[in-house]
C-alpha positions as CSV (number, residue, x, y, z in Angstrom):
1,X,-8.2,-9.9,-46.2
2,X,-8.8,-7.8,-43.2
3,X,-12.4,-9.0,-42.9
4,X,-11.4,-12.6,-43.3
5,X,-8.7,-12.2,-40.7
6,X,-11.1,-10.7,-38.2
7,X,-13.7,-13.4,-38.9
8,X,-11.0,-16.0,-38.2
9,X,-10.1,-14.1,-35.0
10,X,-13.7,-14.1,-33.9
11,X,-14.1,-17.8,-34.7
12,X,-11.0,-18.5,-32.7
13,X,-12.4,-16.5,-29.8
14,X,-15.6,-18.6,-29.9
15,X,-13.8,-21.9,-30.1
16,X,-11.3,-20.9,-27.4
17,X,-14.2,-19.8,-25.2
18,X,-15.8,-23.3,-25.5
19,X,-12.5,-25.0,-24.8
20,X,-12.0,-22.8,-21.7
21,X,-15.5,-23.5,-20.5
22,X,-14.8,-27.2,-20.5
23,X,-11.4,-26.9,-18.9
24,X,-10.9,-27.2,-15.1
25,X,-10.4,-23.9,-13.4
26,X,-7.0,-23.1,-11.8
27,X,-7.0,-20.6,-9.0
28,X,-4.1,-18.2,-8.4
29,X,-3.9,-15.4,-5.9
30,X,-1.6,-12.5,-6.0
31,X,1.4,-14.6,-4.9
32,X,3.8,-13.2,-2.4
33,X,6.5,-14.3,0.1
34,X,5.3,-14.3,3.7
35,X,6.7,-15.3,7.1
36,X,10.3,-14.6,6.1
37,X,13.0,-15.9,8.5
38,X,16.8,-16.0,8.3
39,X,18.8,-18.7,10.1
40,X,21.9,-17.0,11.6
41,X,23.8,-20.3,11.6
42,X,23.1,-21.8,8.2
43,X,22.3,-18.4,6.5
44,X,19.2,-20.0,5.0
45,X,16.3,-17.8,4.0
46,X,12.9,-19.4,4.5
47,X,9.5,-18.1,3.5
48,X,6.0,-19.2,2.7
49,X,4.5,-18.8,-0.8
50,X,0.8,-18.2,-0.4
51,X,-0.2,-19.4,-3.9
52,X,1.4,-20.7,-7.1
53,X,3.2,-18.1,-9.2
54,X,3.9,-17.9,-12.9
55,X,7.5,-17.0,-12.0
56,X,9.2,-17.0,-8.6
57,X,12.8,-15.7,-8.3
58,X,15.2,-14.3,-5.8
59,X,18.2,-12.1,-6.2
60,X,21.1,-11.5,-3.9
61,X,22.8,-8.1,-3.8
62,X,21.1,-7.1,-7.0
63,X,22.7,-10.0,-8.9
64,X,21.1,-12.2,-11.6
65,X,17.7,-13.5,-10.5
66,X,17.6,-17.2,-9.6
67,X,14.4,-19.2,-10.3
68,X,12.6,-21.1,-7.5
69,X,9.8,-23.5,-7.9
70,X,6.6,-21.4,-7.9
71,X,4.3,-24.1,-9.0
72,X,3.5,-25.2,-5.5
73,X,2.5,-23.3,-2.3
74,X,4.2,-23.6,1.0
75,X,7.7,-23.3,2.4
76,X,10.6,-22.2,0.1
77,X,14.2,-21.7,0.9
78,X,17.5,-20.4,-0.5
79,X,20.9,-19.7,1.0
80,X,22.9,-16.5,1.5
81,X,26.6,-16.2,1.2
82,X,26.8,-13.9,4.1
83,X,24.4,-12.5,6.7
84,X,25.3,-9.1,5.3
85,X,23.8,-9.9,2.0
86,X,20.8,-8.0,0.7
87,X,18.1,-9.9,-1.2
88,X,14.8,-9.7,-2.9
89,X,12.1,-12.2,-3.7
90,X,9.9,-11.5,-6.7
91,X,6.7,-13.3,-7.6
92,X,5.2,-12.4,-11.0
93,X,1.8,-13.7,-12.0
94,X,-0.9,-13.2,-14.5
95,X,-4.5,-14.3,-13.7
96,X,-7.4,-13.7,-16.0
97,X,-9.9,-13.9,-13.1
98,X,-10.2,-11.8,-9.9
99,X,-12.3,-9.2,-8.1
100,X,-10.7,-6.4,-10.1
101,X,-11.5,-8.1,-13.5
102,X,-15.0,-7.6,-15.0
103,X,-16.6,-10.8,-16.4
104,X,-19.3,-9.1,-18.4
105,X,-22.8,-8.5,-17.3
106,X,-24.1,-7.4,-13.9
107,X,-25.0,-9.1,-10.7
108,X,-28.7,-8.9,-9.9
109,X,-29.9,-7.1,-6.8
110,X,-31.3,-10.4,-5.4
111,X,-27.7,-11.9,-5.4
112,X,-25.9,-8.8,-4.2
113,X,-28.1,-7.1,-1.5
114,X,-27.4,-3.7,-3.2
115,X,-30.1,-1.4,-4.5
116,X,-28.8,-1.4,-8.1
117,X,-27.4,-4.1,-10.5
118,X,-23.6,-3.6,-10.5
119,X,-21.0,-4.9,-13.0
120,X,-19.8,-8.3,-11.9
121,X,-16.2,-9.4,-11.5
122,X,-14.5,-12.7,-11.1
123,X,-14.9,-15.1,-8.2
124,X,-11.4,-16.5,-7.9
125,X,-11.1,-18.3,-4.6
126,X,-7.7,-19.0,-3.1
127,X,-7.5,-22.2,-1.1
128,X,-10.3,-24.5,-0.5
129,X,-13.6,-24.7,1.5
130,X,-12.6,-28.3,2.3
131,X,-9.6,-27.2,4.3
132,X,-10.9,-27.7,7.8
133,X,-8.8,-24.7,9.0
134,X,-11.1,-22.5,7.0
135,X,-14.2,-23.7,8.8
136,X,-15.7,-21.7,11.6
137,X,-19.1,-22.0,13.2
138,X,-19.4,-18.5,14.5
139,X,-16.7,-16.2,13.0
140,X,-16.9,-12.5,13.8
141,X,-13.6,-10.9,12.7
142,X,-10.7,-11.4,10.3
143,X,-7.4,-9.6,9.8
144,X,-4.0,-10.2,8.2
145,X,-0.5,-9.2,9.4
146,X,0.7,-6.9,6.6
147,X,4.0,-5.5,7.8
148,X,6.9,-7.5,6.3
149,X,9.1,-6.7,9.3
150,X,6.7,-8.6,11.6
151,X,7.6,-12.3,12.0
152,X,4.0,-13.2,11.4
153,X,3.8,-11.3,8.1
154,X,1.0,-12.9,6.0
155,X,-0.6,-14.7,8.9
156,X,-4.4,-14.5,9.0
157,X,-6.3,-14.2,12.3
158,X,-10.0,-15.1,12.8
159,X,-12.1,-14.5,15.9
160,X,-14.8,-17.0,16.7
161,X,-17.4,-16.2,19.3
162,X,-18.9,-19.5,20.3
163,X,-18.2,-23.2,20.5
164,X,-19.7,-25.6,18.0
165,X,-19.5,-26.9,14.5
166,X,-20.2,-30.0,12.4
167,X,-17.2,-31.1,10.3
168,X,-14.9,-29.1,12.6
169,X,-15.6,-28.1,16.2
170,X,-14.3,-24.6,17.0
171,X,-14.2,-22.7,20.3
172,X,-14.5,-19.2,21.6
173,X,-11.3,-17.2,20.9
174,X,-8.8,-16.5,18.2
175,X,-7.3,-18.7,15.4
176,X,-4.2,-18.1,13.3
177,X,-3.6,-19.5,9.8
178,X,-0.5,-19.1,7.5
179,X,-0.8,-17.6,4.1
180,X,-0.7,-21.0,2.5
181,X,-3.6,-22.3,4.6
182,X,-1.6,-24.2,7.2
183,X,-1.8,-24.0,10.9
184,X,0.3,-21.0,12.0
185,X,1.1,-22.1,15.6
186,X,-0.1,-25.7,15.8
187,X,-3.2,-24.9,17.9
188,X,-5.5,-27.0,15.6
189,X,-9.1,-26.7,16.6
190,X,-8.4,-25.1,20.0
191,X,-9.3,-21.4,20.1
192,X,-6.8,-19.1,22.0
193,X,-8.2,-17.2,24.9
194,X,-5.2,-15.8,26.8
195,X,-5.2,-14.4,30.3
196,X,-5.1,-10.6,30.6
197,X,-3.0,-8.6,33.0
198,X,-5.5,-9.3,35.8
199,X,-5.2,-13.1,35.4
200,X,-8.6,-13.6,33.8
201,X,-9.2,-14.9,30.3
202,X,-10.1,-12.3,27.8
203,X,-13.5,-13.7,26.8
204,X,-15.5,-15.1,29.7
205,X,-19.0,-14.2,28.6
206,X,-21.5,-16.1,26.4
207,X,-22.1,-13.2,24.0
208,X,-22.0,-13.9,20.3
209,X,-20.2,-10.6,19.8
210,X,-17.2,-11.5,21.9
211,X,-14.5,-11.5,20.5
212,X,-15.6,-9.3,17.6
213,X,-13.6,-7.6,14.8
214,X,-9.8,-7.8,14.5
215,X,-6.9,-5.8,13.3
216,X,-3.2,-6.5,13.3
217,X,-0.8,-3.8,14.4
218,X,2.4,-2.8,12.6
219,X,4.6,-5.0,14.9
220,X,2.3,-8.0,14.4
221,X,0.3,-7.7,17.6
222,X,-3.3,-8.8,17.3
223,X,-6.0,-6.4,18.5
224,X,-9.6,-7.4,19.0
225,X,-12.7,-5.2,19.5
226,X,-15.2,-6.5,22.0
227,X,-18.7,-5.6,21.1
228,X,-20.4,-7.5,23.9
229,X,-22.1,-5.3,26.6
230,X,-20.8,-7.5,29.4
231,X,-17.1,-7.4,28.4
232,X,-16.7,-4.5,26.1
233,X,-13.1,-3.3,25.7
234,X,-10.2,-3.6,23.3
235,X,-7.9,-6.6,23.7
236,X,-4.2,-6.5,22.7
237,X,-2.5,-9.9,22.1
238,X,0.9,-11.1,21.1
239,X,1.3,-12.6,17.6
240,X,1.2,-16.1,19.0
241,X,-1.9,-15.3,21.0
242,X,-0.4,-16.3,24.4
243,X,-0.4,-13.0,26.2
244,X,-3.1,-10.3,26.4
245,X,-3.9,-6.9,27.8
246,X,-7.2,-5.1,27.9
247,X,-6.4,-1.6,26.9
248,X,-9.2,0.6,28.4
249,X,-10.4,1.1,31.9
250,X,-13.8,-0.5,32.5
251,X,-15.1,-3.8,31.1
252,X,-18.6,-3.2,30.0
253,X,-20.6,-1.4,27.3
254,X,-24.1,-1.2,28.8
255,X,-26.3,0.9,26.5
256,X,-29.2,3.1,27.4
257,X,-32.5,2.7,25.7
258,X,-33.3,6.4,26.1
259,X,-31.2,9.5,26.4
260,X,-30.9,9.3,30.2
261,X,-28.4,7.4,32.3
262,X,-25.9,9.9,33.6
263,X,-27.5,12.9,32.0
264,X,-24.9,12.7,29.2
265,X,-26.6,10.0,27.1
266,X,-24.8,7.1,28.6
267,X,-25.0,4.9,31.7
268,X,-21.2,4.3,31.8
269,X,-19.2,4.8,35.0
270,X,-18.0,8.4,35.3
271,X,-14.4,7.5,34.5
272,X,-14.9,4.8,31.9
273,X,-14.3,6.4,28.6
274,X,-15.6,3.8,26.2
275,X,-18.7,1.7,25.4
276,X,-19.1,-1.3,23.2
277,X,-16.4,-1.3,20.5
278,X,-17.4,-2.4,16.9
279,X,-14.1,-1.6,15.2
280,X,-10.5,-0.6,15.8
281,X,-7.5,0.6,13.9
282,X,-3.9,0.7,15.3
283,X,-0.8,2.8,15.1
284,X,2.5,1.9,16.9
285,X,2.7,-0.7,19.6
286,X,2.8,-1.2,23.4
287,X,6.3,-2.6,23.1
288,X,7.5,0.5,21.4
289,X,5.7,2.8,23.8
290,X,3.8,4.6,21.1
291,X,0.5,2.8,20.8
292,X,-2.5,4.7,19.4
293,X,-5.9,3.2,18.8
294,X,-8.9,4.5,16.9
295,X,-12.2,3.0,17.9
296,X,-15.7,2.9,16.6
297,X,-17.9,3.2,19.8
298,X,-21.5,2.4,20.1
299,X,-22.3,4.4,23.3
300,X,-19.6,6.9,24.1
301,X,-20.6,10.6,23.8
302,X,-18.8,13.9,24.0
303,X,-20.8,14.8,27.1
304,X,-19.6,11.7,28.9
305,X,-16.0,12.3,28.1
306,X,-16.0,16.0,29.1
307,X,-18.3,15.5,32.1
308,X,-20.3,18.4,30.9
309,X,-23.9,17.4,30.3
310,X,-24.3,20.5,28.1
311,X,-22.0,19.0,25.5
312,X,-23.2,16.6,22.8
313,X,-25.3,13.8,24.1
314,X,-26.1,12.3,20.7
315,X,-22.9,11.5,19.0
316,X,-22.8,7.8,19.6
317,X,-21.4,5.7,16.9
318,X,-18.4,8.0,16.6
319,X,-14.7,7.4,16.0
320,X,-12.4,8.1,19.0
321,X,-8.6,8.3,19.3
322,X,-6.7,7.0,22.4
323,X,-3.0,7.9,22.7
324,X,-2.1,5.1,25.0
325,X,1.7,4.8,24.8
326,X,3.4,1.8,26.5
327,X,2.6,-1.2,28.7
328,X,2.9,0.7,31.9
329,X,-0.1,2.8,31.0
330,X,-2.4,-0.2,30.8
331,X,-0.8,-2.6,33.3
332,X,-0.4,-0.2,36.3
333,X,-3.2,-0.7,38.8
334,X,-5.4,2.4,39.1
335,X,-7.2,3.6,42.2
336,X,-10.2,5.2,40.7
337,X,-13.2,3.9,42.7
338,X,-15.6,3.9,39.8
339,X,-13.2,2.9,37.0
340,X,-14.8,-0.5,36.8
341,X,-11.6,-2.5,36.5
342,X,-8.1,-2.4,38.2
343,X,-6.2,-1.9,35.0
344,X,-6.4,-0.2,31.6
345,X,-5.6,3.2,30.2
346,X,-7.4,5.9,32.2
347,X,-6.8,8.8,29.8
348,X,-9.6,10.5,27.9
349,X,-10.0,9.9,24.2
350,X,-10.2,12.6,21.5
351,X,-13.2,12.7,19.2
352,X,-12.1,12.2,15.6
353,X,-15.2,11.9,13.5
354,X,-19.0,11.6,13.9
355,X,-19.9,10.4,10.4
356,X,-23.2,8.6,11.1
357,X,-26.6,10.1,10.9
358,X,-27.7,8.5,14.1
359,X,-27.1,9.9,17.6
360,X,-29.6,8.3,19.8
361,X,-29.1,4.6,20.6
362,X,-31.2,2.2,18.6
363,X,-32.4,-1.0,20.3
364,X,-30.3,-3.8,19.1
365,X,-27.6,-1.5,17.8
366,X,-26.5,-0.8,14.2
367,X,-23.9,-3.0,12.5
368,X,-21.0,-0.7,11.8
369,X,-17.3,-0.9,10.9
370,X,-14.4,1.4,10.5
371,X,-10.9,1.5,9.0
372,X,-8.1,4.0,8.7
373,X,-6.2,4.6,5.5
374,X,-2.4,4.9,5.1
375,X,-2.8,8.6,4.7
376,X,-4.9,9.0,7.9
377,X,-8.3,9.2,6.2
378,X,-11.1,7.6,8.3
379,X,-13.6,5.2,6.7
380,X,-16.9,4.5,8.3
381,X,-19.6,1.9,7.4
382,X,-23.1,1.4,8.6
383,X,-25.5,-1.3,7.6
384,X,-28.9,0.1,6.4
385,X,-31.4,-1.9,4.4
386,X,-33.4,0.8,2.5
387,X,-30.6,3.1,1.5
388,X,-32.0,6.4,2.8
389,X,-28.7,6.9,4.7
390,X,-25.1,6.6,3.5
391,X,-23.5,3.2,3.8
392,X,-20.0,4.5,3.5
393,X,-18.6,7.8,4.8
394,X,-15.0,9.0,4.4
395,X,-13.5,11.9,6.5
396,X,-10.1,13.5,6.7
397,X,-8.1,12.9,9.9
398,X,-9.8,15.9,11.5
399,X,-13.3,14.5,10.9
400,X,-14.2,16.7,7.9
401,X,-16.4,14.7,5.6
402,X,-14.9,14.1,2.2
403,X,-17.3,11.5,0.7
404,X,-20.6,9.8,1.5
405,X,-22.0,7.0,-0.7
406,X,-25.6,8.3,-0.6
407,X,-24.6,11.6,-2.2
408,X,-22.3,9.8,-4.6
409,X,-25.1,7.4,-5.6
410,X,-27.5,10.2,-6.3
411,X,-24.9,11.9,-8.4
412,X,-24.1,8.8,-10.3
413,X,-27.7,7.9,-10.9
414,X,-28.6,11.5,-11.7
415,X,-31.5,11.2,-9.3
416,X,-31.6,13.6,-6.2
417,X,-33.9,11.2,-4.3
418,X,-32.3,7.9,-5.2
419,X,-31.4,5.4,-2.4
420,X,-27.8,4.6,-1.7
421,X,-26.5,1.8,-3.8
422,X,-24.4,0.4,-0.9
423,X,-27.0,-1.3,1.4
424,X,-27.0,-4.3,3.7
425,X,-23.2,-3.9,4.3
426,X,-21.8,-6.0,7.2
427,X,-18.1,-5.3,7.0
428,X,-15.6,-3.0,5.3
429,X,-11.8,-2.6,4.8
430,X,-9.3,-0.5,3.0
431,X,-6.3,-2.2,1.3
432,X,-2.8,-1.5,2.7
433,X,-1.8,0.5,-0.4
434,X,-5.1,2.4,-0.2
435,X,-6.1,1.5,-3.8
436,X,-9.2,-0.5,-2.9
437,X,-12.1,-0.4,-0.5
438,X,-13.9,-3.8,0.0
439,X,-17.2,-4.3,1.7
440,X,-19.3,-7.4,2.1
441,X,-23.1,-7.5,2.1
442,X,-25.3,-9.6,4.4
443,X,-25.8,-12.2,1.6
444,X,-22.0,-12.6,1.1
445,X,-21.5,-10.5,-2.1
446,X,-18.1,-8.8,-2.1
447,X,-18.1,-5.2,-3.3
448,X,-14.7,-3.9,-4.6
449,X,-14.5,-0.1,-5.1
450,X,-11.3,1.5,-6.5
451,X,-10.0,4.4,-4.5
452,X,-8.7,7.6,-6.1
453,X,-6.6,9.6,-3.7
454,X,-8.4,7.6,-1.0
455,X,-11.9,8.5,-2.2
456,X,-14.2,5.7,-3.4
457,X,-14.8,5.7,-7.2
458,X,-18.3,4.5,-7.0
459,X,-18.7,4.7,-10.8
460,X,-16.2,1.9,-11.3
461,X,-17.1,-0.4,-8.5
462,X,-17.4,-4.2,-9.1
463,X,-19.2,-6.9,-7.2
464,X,-18.3,-10.6,-6.8
465,X,-21.0,-13.3,-6.4
466,X,-19.5,-15.7,-3.9
467,X,-22.3,-18.2,-4.9
468,X,-23.6,-18.9,-1.4
469,X,-26.3,-16.4,-0.3
470,X,-27.1,-17.9,3.0
471,X,-26.6,-14.6,4.8
472,X,-24.7,-13.5,7.9
473,X,-21.5,-12.2,6.4
474,X,-19.4,-10.9,9.2
475,X,-16.1,-9.2,8.3
476,X,-13.7,-8.5,5.5
477,X,-10.0,-7.5,5.1
478,X,-7.0,-7.5,2.9
479,X,-3.6,-9.1,2.9
480,X,-0.5,-7.2,1.8
481,X,-0.9,-8.2,-1.8
482,X,-4.5,-6.9,-2.0
483,X,-6.1,-10.3,-1.9
484,X,-9.4,-10.0,0.0
485,X,-10.2,-12.2,3.1
486,X,-13.7,-12.5,4.5
487,X,-15.6,-14.5,7.1
488,X,-19.2,-15.5,7.1
489,X,-21.1,-17.4,9.7
490,X,-23.8,-18.2,7.2
491,X,-21.2,-19.9,5.0
492,X,-19.3,-21.1,8.1
493,X,-16.0,-20.2,6.3
494,X,-12.9,-18.1,6.0
495,X,-12.3,-17.4,2.3
496,X,-9.7,-15.5,0.3
497,X,-10.4,-13.9,-3.1
498,X,-7.7,-13.0,-5.7
499,X,-7.1,-9.6,-7.0
500,X,-6.6,-10.9,-10.6
501,X,-4.8,-9.4,-13.6
502,X,-1.0,-9.1,-13.9
503,X,0.7,-8.7,-10.5
504,X,4.3,-8.5,-9.3
505,X,5.2,-8.6,-5.6
506,X,8.7,-7.8,-4.4
507,X,9.9,-8.6,-0.9
508,X,13.2,-6.9,-0.1
509,X,15.8,-7.2,2.7
510,X,18.6,-4.8,3.6
511,X,20.4,-5.7,6.8
512,X,22.2,-2.3,6.9
513,X,18.9,-0.6,7.7
514,X,17.5,0.0,11.2
515,X,15.9,-3.1,12.8
516,X,12.2,-2.9,12.2
517,X,12.6,-1.5,8.7
518,X,15.0,-4.0,7.1
519,X,12.2,-5.7,5.1
520,X,10.2,-3.9,2.5
521,X,7.2,-5.0,0.3
522,X,5.8,-3.6,-2.9
523,X,2.9,-4.6,-5.1
524,X,2.6,-3.5,-8.7
525,X,-0.4,-4.4,-10.9
526,X,-1.7,-4.2,-14.4
527,X,-5.3,-4.7,-13.4
528,X,-6.1,-1.5,-11.5
529,X,-7.6,1.0,-14.0
530,X,-10.1,0.9,-16.8
531,X,-10.9,-2.7,-17.8
532,X,-10.5,-3.3,-21.5
533,X,-8.3,-0.1,-22.0
534,X,-5.4,-2.0,-23.5
535,X,-3.6,1.0,-25.0
536,X,-3.9,3.0,-21.8
537,X,-5.6,6.1,-23.3
538,X,-8.4,6.3,-20.7
539,X,-11.2,4.9,-22.9
540,X,-12.3,1.6,-24.3
541,X,-12.8,1.8,-28.1
542,X,-11.9,0.1,-31.3
543,X,-8.2,1.0,-30.8
544,X,-8.2,-1.4,-27.9
545,X,-9.6,-4.2,-30.1
546,X,-6.6,-3.6,-32.4
547,X,-4.3,-3.8,-29.4
548,X,-5.9,-7.1,-28.3
549,X,-5.8,-8.5,-31.8
550,X,-2.1,-7.7,-32.1
551,X,-1.4,-9.4,-28.8
552,X,-1.0,-6.4,-26.6
553,X,-3.6,-7.2,-23.9
554,X,-2.6,-8.8,-20.5
555,X,-3.4,-12.3,-21.8
556,X,-2.4,-12.0,-25.5
557,X,-5.2,-12.9,-28.0
558,X,-7.2,-14.6,-25.2
559,X,-11.0,-14.9,-25.3
560,X,-11.1,-13.6,-21.7
561,X,-9.4,-10.3,-22.7
562,X,-11.7,-10.0,-25.8
563,X,-14.7,-10.5,-23.6
564,X,-13.4,-7.9,-21.1
565,X,-13.0,-5.4,-24.0
566,X,-16.4,-6.2,-25.3
567,X,-18.1,-5.8,-21.9
568,X,-16.5,-2.4,-21.3
569,X,-16.7,-1.0,-24.8
570,X,-17.6,2.7,-24.7
571,X,-16.4,3.2,-21.1
572,X,-13.9,5.9,-20.2
573,X,-12.4,7.1,-16.9
574,X,-15.2,8.4,-14.8
575,X,-17.9,7.1,-17.1
576,X,-19.8,5.1,-14.5
577,X,-19.0,1.6,-15.8
578,X,-19.8,0.1,-12.5
579,X,-23.5,0.4,-13.2
580,X,-23.2,-0.5,-16.9
581,X,-24.6,1.7,-19.6
582,X,-21.7,1.1,-22.0
583,X,-22.0,2.0,-25.6
584,X,-23.1,-0.7,-28.1
585,X,-20.2,-2.9,-29.3
586,X,-19.7,-2.4,-33.1
587,X,-20.8,-5.3,-35.3
588,X,-17.9,-7.3,-36.9
589,X,-18.1,-5.4,-40.2
590,X,-17.9,-2.1,-38.4
591,X,-15.0,-3.3,-36.3
592,X,-13.2,-4.3,-39.4
593,X,-13.6,-0.8,-40.9
594,X,-12.6,0.9,-37.7
595,X,-9.6,-1.4,-37.2
596,X,-8.5,-0.9,-40.8
597,X,-8.8,2.9,-40.4
598,X,-6.8,2.8,-37.2
599,X,-4.1,0.7,-38.6
600,X,-3.8,3.0,-41.6
601,X,-3.6,6.1,-39.3
602,X,-1.0,4.5,-37.1
603,X,0.9,3.4,-40.2
604,X,1.0,6.9,-41.5
605,X,2.1,8.2,-38.2
606,X,5.0,5.8,-38.1
607,X,6.0,6.6,-41.7
608,X,6.3,10.2,-40.8
């Protein structure tokens, strides 16, 4: 009977797989409530749902949850009895596909840009390429507002460096899109290029690297790194993109071709303490008077900052920290004759980390990126084609190296001369909960690496084939619900990819708390961990088949969950499943015997 039952189950799996293959795909993200507002007159709570949700509910003062329509995206609303009411909004969803869910098999090197085949995960796109607001002719940066206390929570910002386009004509500047794919501020196709404190628009040059990568600060302010030599700086903008400040004194990033210039490895003015900026991370805000920025600088050296040519000339491509403070420190005219601009912070930065292998400037520069984790760890990325240098480096806040992907690759491959697996990277980001690191290769493959205590778990990385390998990927980021956003000039698109698996997002509001901390956000998942380990014992074996057969997997008795178990059979925590090498899946007869034995053992345990 057992064998007959299992054969029927396997037949069901095959039949269901054929049915699913013929069915139209339905895309779901990790749904969450964004852009929350409370009308003080009507007491109406309004929010935007980014994607359909299996269930969508709200609760007032901890009371019985009330169901809202979660089948559609867009604006949702409910009413409070009093402005003193607490409330929560819960979106619970299960999605069999996503970047965290293996699909079986590996993505070939030719389609990933990596040096090894890596286990493939699901391409589950949120939104549509036909939405014209997702079309950009020259995108360079992307970031999402991830603090629920910011009015623009969930809004995605895209920098575009040149005018042009076919279906849609875009300009040079910044765009803003709501989480449901609608126009955030009604600017349409018009790029925002606000005036800075000196009355000049932020981006006046013709460089394709201006504006460059973006980040969004904790109060919702938008910060742009400018990588162009002629206008290098860091630009700080209001959430609606109507006001701007350049933060650092001096607007240029001229790079030397040899280690000459000022005798300190640069040709920057003596009191300009920055070069061309490739990436930026933010703490605090100008408005609160506690702004701190961390920059990845192409030219700046320790010798230039100290004024002592005996100090390090060759630590370009380092990460620097500027403790700026408030608006007065960037908007008060300075009198320095060689500062290069009338405004901007004149203080010296502190060297945080020099994680790269390259000191001397390389003609044309090196494509790099940086991010800062919630615990202060610094993440550094460089794009190398051969893999003889690390593509990803992680340091603690003091700059001590904790991880590099070249060493990790050689350990994983058990080959002391192997190349780094992570090659041709063009952008990198760390999720707000610091559970994932995402990177994008030049041919638009998205690499998803779990983080364990902030350190990349290279053995269990996955890669998503975004199906268009035209090249020129540009930047990548996360929203608050760990959905991935990326931009590619080769694809000419902004895209969002779902996390996948079972997710629950909870947005909370407590008016008794201090302003700026009244809203909270939490994401819980059932997908982060070992794929196919349905009983949670840290390994994928026949016991997980029994759990699947008995309806205990995320999608009970589904072919997708069976295939996930099958693709990961033999893996265990730290087993290196990202590169395959799993044990052979037992034949049906063996499975029947194993399952029968497990059922008997479990039955005996229960009877005792």
